[in-house]
N, C-alpha and C positions, 0 to 999 in steps of 0.2 A: 569599558566604553564599547558600545555597539558599533560594529563596522559594517558598512554596506558597500559591496563591490559589484560592478557591472562588467560582465564578460560577453564576448561574442561567440556565437555557435554556428557551425556550418549547416547547410541544408541536407539532412540525411533522411528524415522521416522516421516514424516510430518502428517500422519494420526492420530497420537496420540497427536496432538496439543491440549492444554487445551482450554476449551470453554471460549471465551472472548466476551464482548459486545461492546467494544470501536470501533469507526468507523475505526480506523487504523488497526484493525485486520482482517476485511473482513470475508467473508463467506466460507463455504465449496467449493462453486463454484470457488472462487479465489484460494483456495489451490489446486484445481484440475488443474487449468491453470498452476500454478507454478510447480506442480509435473511433468506435461507434459514437461515444459521447462527444468527441471532438466534432464529428460531422453534425451531431444534433445541435451543438453550440453554434456552429456556423449557420445552420438552418434558422436559428433564432436571431441571426443578424450579427454575430460576433465574428468579424473577418479575421481578427487576431485574438483568439480566445485567451482569456487571462487564467493562468493556472498557478495555483499556490501549492507548493510541496512542503508540508510541515514535517520536520524531521527528515528532510530530503537527502541527508548524507552526502555521498560522493557524486550525486547528480546522475545516477543511472536512469532516472526518469526525466530529470530536468533537461538534459542535453537533447534527447530525441524529441521531446515536446517542443522545445525551442526551434529545433530543426524543422518541425512540422508547421512552423509559422505562429506559434504561441508566444505570448509574453509570460515569462515564468519568474516567480519569486520563490526562492528556497530559504526556509527558516530552519537553521541547523546550529546547535551549540558547539559541535566538535570542530575545532580549527583544523585538525588533521583531515577530517572528512572534507571540509571546504577546500583545503589545499588540493586534494585529489580532484574535486569538482573543477577547480580552476585549471588544473592540468588537462583534464578530460576535455574541457571546453576549448582550451588553447590548441589541443591536438586536432580538433575538428574545425579550426579556423573561427574567427570572431564575427559576430553579427549583432551584438548589443541587445540580446533578447533575455538574458538571465540576470536577475538581481539577487545577490547573495546577502543574506542577513545572518550575522552571527549572534543568535539569541535563542532562548528557550521557547517552546510552544506557548507558554503562558503569556508571552509578550506579543502574540500574533496581532492583536489589535493595535499595537504601537506601530506596526509596519505595513499593514494592509487595511485600506479603507473599507468600512462596512459595506456589504452588499455589492462588491465589485468583482469577485472571482466567479468565472464560469465553471471551474472545476477545482476542487481542493482534494489533495491526496493526503491520506493519513495511513501510511503503510508501515507496519511494524512499529507503531507509535503508541497505541493505547495500552500495550502490554507494559510499557516502561515509564509512563508519566505518573506523577504523584496522584493526580485527580482526573480520571478519564472523562467524567461528566463536564468538568470545567473546560477541558481541552475541546470536547465536542461542541460545547456552547460557543467557544471562541471561533471554531471553524464555521458553525452555522452563521454567526454574525458576519463573517467575511464573505460568505457565499451569496451571489446574486439570486433574487427570486427566479425560480426555474432552473438554477444551477445545480450541479451534482457534487456529491461527496463520495470519494472512493476510499474504502476502509479495508485494510488487509491485516488480519490478526492471527496469532497463534491459536490453534484449536486444542482445547483441553482434552477432548476425547481421543485425538490422535496421540497426544503425549501419553495418555493412559495405555492405549493399545500398543504403542511401540515398546513401552517398558514391559508390558505383560508378555509380548511375543519374544522378548530377549531374556525372559526368566526373572525379571526384576519385579516380582509380584508384590512384595511389601511396599515398594515405592509406588507401583501402579495403584494399589489400593489407597494409599495416602493421597495421591494426586486426585483420585476420584472422589474422595470424601471431603477434601478441602474446598471451601467456597471459591477461592481464587484460582484453584487448579495449579497450585505450586506447593512444594513441600520443603522442609528443612534440608539444607545441603544440596538443593537443586543446582546442577552445574550450569544451567542456562540463566542468563542475567535478565530475567523477566520478573515483574511483580505480580502478574496475573495472566491467566489464559482464559479464552472465551469459548462458549458454545453458542449455537445459533440463537437460542432464546435470550441469553444474556446480551449478546451483541445487538439483536434487533430491538430489545427493550431499551437499551442505552440510547440508540439512535432515535427511536420513536419518542422517547421522553424529552429529547432535546428539540423536538419539533420537526424532525425529518420524516419524509415518506420513504420507507425502504422498498425499493423496486425489485431488487434481486439479491439473493445470497447464494453464492456458489462455492464449491470446494476448490482449493488450489493445491495440487499435489496429492491426489487421492492415493495413488500407489507409486508414483514416480520416484519417491525417495526410499522405498523399501524393496521394490522389485529388482530381481537380478537380470541385468541385460542379456539378451540373446545375441549371438553372433550371426545375425542375418541382416541383409540389406534393408529389409522393410521394418525392422524392429522399432526404430525411433518414430517412424511415421505411425506404426500401429499403436504405440504407446500414446502419442499425441492425440490420435483419434479416440482412443479409449478414454483418456482424461477429459476430452471435450464433452463426451457423452456423460461420463460418471459425475462430472462436476455439478450437474444439475439434478442428479438422482438423489433424493433426500437421504436414504440410508448410507450411500457412499459419500455424499457431500459431507455428512456429519462426522466422518472419520478422516477427512483430508487433513494434511499437515497444517493448512491455513484455511481460513474462511475469508472470502472476498464479498463485501457488500457494496452495492451501489445504491445510494440514497439521494433524495432530492429535496431541496428547499421549496416549499409551496409558493406559487405565485401570489 
């Protein structure tokens, strides 16, 4: 039986998002893109933008979006993740802005009316679903004309490069040659990885207009920190520039695409 729970969230704003390291959470650069999209949604007349977080997990995106004045629906099958989401929301005080749906992404149409979402998030989702095209089609159906879709996926070229740099050359060669960018015995629980062409083709074939594709985590997960006061700021500034430079973007740990449903 599908359960739907509503919880309240305090007013924090996206900038106060807790630090997280999971690939699904993205970097400060991803947050800036989404903050810009919220402003665009309000400019289109959505005073309380409707956000749908598909596979939203423990609410690392949902809570700050709700705090920023959005109405958020999280579709997530893991009851453990939803329990964490409820605790996170409770810690921040309640405001009745988050609707939690315990279900798979395939059931999105059962819980979100077509053409109603100003922004749909699919972060670390397309790597693990059985049918990425079916999932993207459902996301497009839920998104309002002019609304945006934010997709964050694991980058196959980054996986190849990281294995090669650590001497795992046979595994790196296999990852490079396999169509889905995974190999037998892969320790990560993903069914596929993407490169820029595969990601943009998937989104475009579903009827989306791809506006930007940027890298997320170009070097931040492999570089050795320096013991200087400016190091973290220097790294953030480098990542912000490198994320949009095609040769560097293409080897980032993740790819972040922002696409739009035509009006």
